[in-house]
C-alpha positions in Angstrom: 38.5 134.6 132.9 37.7 137.3 135.4 41.2 138.4 136.1 42.3 138.4 132.5 39.2 140.3 131.5 39.8 142.9 134.2 43.4 143.2 133.2 42.4 143.8 129.5 39.8 146.3 130.6 42.3 148.2 132.8 44.6 148.4 129.8 42.0 149.4 127.1 40.1 151.8 129.3 43.1 153.2 131.1 41.5 152.7 134.5 43.5 151.1 137.3 40.6 150.7 139.7 38.8 148.0 137.8 38.4 144.7 139.7 37.6 141.2 138.3 34.0 140.1 138.5 33.9 137.4 141.2 31.0 135.6 139.5 31.3 133.2 136.5 27.6 133.0 135.8 28.0 129.3 134.9 30.6 130.0 132.1 33.3 127.5 132.3 34.6 127.3 128.7 34.8 129.5 125.6 34.1 127.5 122.5 34.4 128.5 118.9 32.1 126.7 116.4 32.7 126.5 112.7 29.4 127.4 111.1 30.0 125.3 108.0 31.3 122.1 109.5 29.9 122.4 113.1 33.4 121.6 114.4 34.1 123.0 117.8 37.3 124.0 119.7 38.2 125.8 122.8 39.3 129.4 122.4 43.0 130.0 123.1 44.0 132.6 125.7 45.2 134.9 123.0 41.8 134.7 121.2 40.0 135.4 124.5 42.3 138.4 125.2 41.6 139.7 121.6 37.8 139.2 122.1 37.9 141.1 125.5 39.9 143.9 123.9 37.4 144.3 121.1 34.5 144.3 123.6 36.1 146.8 125.9 37.1 149.1 123.0 33.4 149.4 122.1 32.2 149.7 125.8 31.1 152.8 127.7 31.8 152.7 131.4 30.5 155.0 134.1 30.9 155.0 137.9 27.5 154.2 139.5 26.2 156.2 142.4 23.5 155.4 144.9 20.0 155.9 143.3 21.3 155.9 139.7 18.9 154.3 137.2 19.6 152.7 133.9 17.0 152.6 131.2 17.4 150.3 128.1 15.3 149.7 125.1 15.2 145.9 125.5 14.2 145.3 121.9 17.1 147.3 120.5 19.7 146.1 123.0 18.9 142.5 123.6 16.7 141.4 120.7 17.7 143.5 117.7 18.6 141.4 114.7 18.1 141.1 111.0 14.6 140.0 109.8 14.5 137.0 112.1 13.8 134.3 109.5 15.2 130.8 109.9 16.6 129.0 112.9 18.1 131.1 115.7 20.6 130.1 118.3 21.6 132.6 121.0 25.1 132.5 122.4 26.0 134.7 125.3 29.2 136.7 125.2 29.6 139.4 127.8 32.2 140.4 130.3 31.3 142.1 133.5 33.7 144.5 135.2 33.0 146.1 138.6 33.8 149.8 138.7 35.0 150.7 142.2 34.8 154.3 143.4 38.1 155.9 144.0 
């Protein structure tokens, strides 16, 4: 999905210098699961495109320079959730786009 994600990112972010991420990080399918029935199905390309569009509309991109540092509050960013009671299953959803310097 790298090329499609980069295409959507270029469109949403109005940046023509974004390149597809060459790594798949082991992701080979995009499955939707019905939480009531447990039924699963593969996401359509239109659903994938809409998901990428929503992700990029809420993204903030910046061009990295040598020696830049990123600090994140790991609890807020990666582990924030409701009260944490009950079973928990973590699903990964996150596109990566390389920002190339002009």
